[in-house]
C-alpha positions in Angstrom: -6.0 -16.4 19.3 -8.0 -13.2 19.8 -10.5 -13.3 22.4 -12.6 -10.8 20.5 -14.3 -13.4 18.7 -14.8 -15.5 21.9 -17.3 -13.8 22.8 -18.9 -13.8 18.9 -18.4 -17.3 18.8 -20.3 -18.0 21.9 -23.5 -15.6 21.0 -23.3 -17.8 17.7 -23.3 -21.2 19.5 -26.1 -20.0 21.8 -28.6 -18.9 18.5 -27.8 -21.6 16.5 -28.7 -24.1 19.4 -32.1 -22.4 19.4 -32.8 -22.8 16.0 -31.9 -26.5 16.0 -28.7 -26.0 14.2 -24.8 -26.9 14.6 -22.0 -24.6 14.7 -19.1 -25.8 12.5 -15.9 -23.4 13.5 -13.0 -22.7 10.8 -10.0 -20.7 10.9 -8.8 -19.3 7.9 -6.2 -17.2 10.0 -6.5 -13.8 8.1 -5.8 -15.5 4.7 -8.3 -15.1 2.1 -7.7 -18.3 0.2 -7.9 -20.1 3.3 -11.1 -18.5 3.6 -12.3 -19.2 0.2 -11.2 -23.1 0.8 -12.8 -23.2 3.4 -16.3 -22.2 2.5 -16.2 -23.9 -0.8 -15.3 -27.1 0.9 -18.3 -26.9 4.0 -20.7 -25.3 1.8 -22.5 -28.6 0.6 -23.1 -29.6 4.0 -24.2 -26.7 5.5 -27.3 -24.1 6.0 -25.4 -21.1 5.7 -22.4 -19.2 6.9 -21.2 -16.5 9.7 -18.1 -14.8 8.3 -16.1 -13.1 10.9 -14.0 -10.1 9.7 -13.9 -11.3 6.2 -10.8 -11.1 4.2 -12.9 -12.2 1.2 -13.2 -9.6 -1.6 -16.7 -8.0 -2.5 -17.3 -10.0 -5.2 -16.8 -13.4 -3.5 -18.5 -12.9 -0.8 -21.4 -11.9 -3.2 -20.9 -15.0 -5.1 -21.1 -17.3 -1.4 -24.4 -15.1 -0.7 -25.8 -15.4 -4.2 -26.0 -19.5 -3.1 -26.6 -19.7 0.1 -27.5 -17.2 3.5 -24.1 -15.3 4.4 -24.5 -12.5 7.5 -21.1 -10.8 7.8 -19.5 -9.7 11.4 -17.3 -6.0 11.2 -17.7 -6.2 7.3 -19.9 -4.6 5.1 -20.8 -5.4 1.5 -23.7 -4.1 -0.3 -26.6 -6.1 -0.2 -25.3 -8.8 2.3 -26.7 -9.0 5.4 -24.1 -7.3 8.1 -22.9 -6.5 11.7 -20.6 -3.8 12.3 -19.9 -1.4 15.2 -20.6 1.9 14.5 -16.7 2.7 13.5 -17.7 6.9 12.7 -19.3 7.5 16.4 -16.5 5.2 18.6 -13.5 7.2 16.7 -14.8 10.4 17.3 -15.1 9.2 20.8 -11.8 8.1 20.6 -10.7 11.6 19.2 -12.6 13.6 21.7 -11.2 11.8 24.6 -8.1 12.7 23.9 -8.2 16.1 22.7 -10.0 16.7 26.2 -6.5 15.3 27.5 -4.8 18.3 26.0 -2.8 16.3 23.5 -2.3 17.9 20.0 -0.8 14.9 17.6 -1.5 11.2 18.3 -0.4 8.3 16.0 -2.4 5.2 15.0 -1.1 1.8 14.7 -2.7 0.4 11.9 -3.1 -3.5 11.3 -3.5 -5.8 8.1 -3.7 -3.4 5.4 -7.0 -6.0 3.9 -8.9 -5.6 7.1 -12.3 -3.6 6.3 -12.6 -2.6 9.8 -9.1 -1.2 10.4 -9.8 0.9 7.2 -13.2 2.0 8.9 -11.1 2.8 11.7 -8.7 5.1 10.3 -11.2 6.9 8.1 -13.1 7.7 11.1 -10.0 8.6 13.5 -8.8 11.0 10.5 -12.4 13.0 9.7 -12.6 13.3 13.6 -9.0 14.2 14.1 -9.4 17.1 11.2 -12.7 18.4 13.2 -10.9 18.8 16.9 -8.0 19.8 15.0 -6.0 17.0 16.5 -2.9 15.8 14.1 -2.8 12.1 13.6 0.0 9.7 11.4 -0.5 6.6 10.5 2.3 4.0 11.5 2.1 0.0 9.9 0.7 -1.9 9.1 1.3 -4.6 12.0 0.4 -7.8 12.8 -2.8 -7.2 14.9 -1.2 -9.2 18.0 0.5 -8.4 21.4 4.3 -9.3 19.3 3.0 -6.4 16.5 2.0 -3.8 19.4 5.6 -4.3 20.4 7.0 -3.6 17.4 4.4 -0.8 16.7 5.0 0.5 19.9 8.9 0.8 19.4 7.9 2.9 16.4 5.5 5.2 18.0 8.2 5.8 20.7 10.5 6.9 18.0 7.7 9.2 16.5 7.7 10.8 20.0 3.7 12.1 19.9 2.1 11.6 23.0 -0.9 10.0 22.0 -1.0 6.2 20.5 -4.6 4.9 18.5 -4.4 1.3 18.3 -5.9 -1.2 15.8 -7.2 -3.5 18.0 -6.3 -4.5 22.1 -3.8 -7.0 21.6 -1.4 -4.4 19.6 -2.3 -1.7 22.1 -1.2 -4.0 24.8 1.9 -4.9 23.2 2.9 -1.2 22.7 2.0 -0.7 26.6 4.6 -3.5 27.3 6.7 -2.0 25.4 6.3 1.8 26.7 6.5 0.0 30.3 9.8 -1.5 29.1 11.4 1.7 28.4 10.5 3.1 31.4 7.7 5.8 29.8 4.8 6.1 31.7 1.4 5.3 30.7 -0.7 7.7 31.0 1.6 9.8 32.5 3.5 10.9 29.3 1.9 8.4 26.5 -2.1 7.7 25.8 -2.7 4.4 24.7 -6.4 3.5 23.3 -7.6 0.1 22.1 -10.3 -1.4 20.6 -12.3 -3.9 21.3 -12.4 -4.3 25.0 -11.3 -7.4 25.1 -11.1 -10.3 28.1 -8.1 -9.1 30.3 -7.7 -5.5 29.1 -8.6 -4.2 32.1 -6.0 -6.6 33.9 -3.2 -4.2 32.4 -1.3 -2.0 34.7 -2.4 0.3 34.1 -6.0 -0.7 32.8 -6.0 -0.4 29.3 -7.9 2.7 27.8 -10.3 0.9 24.9 -13.4 1.3 22.8 -16.3 -1.1 23.9 -18.6 -2.5 20.9 -20.8 -3.6 23.6 -24.3 -2.0 24.7 -25.2 -2.6 28.3 
């Protein structure tokens, strides 16, 4: 349900086809138990696994990696091949952008506590904010969806901060919708920033400010 993963799936399909493989897609719905069951059931019939934003504990991932090739996306476990965005550099850019706009206080709308990427984003934001004198507070967790963003946006309004950093673009879009419904001007009164640069982010009114993990 998150457009971010459509790009990941398309890229994996192209590479699988190029090497004579077939990509089998399974949706664990961000549930660690469902993810583990899926891997265990598919393991006898596949050559390896690409785990996107895995919710599995490190020990379980290491167990699977010992049995067959595993590549992680948006997750890191020492000793396991992985690909993930530069969260330190990305979050620094966000904080520097907000500070340049004159903001002195911001809110981070957190996603699921099980999200490794979410924890990395919060750590990067906290570190950069401290360096640049930006006061930042964490609210949540919220579901990483537009619906979760609507609730998070309401909480952000109650807090009174002038800058909002959302866990992902879906939450940012939800927060943007809630601000508009409440008559709050974005970016006039509140700045909102998301992560991932998903398809449709630039269709928002105003277009969503978001951090892309793609390179041109």
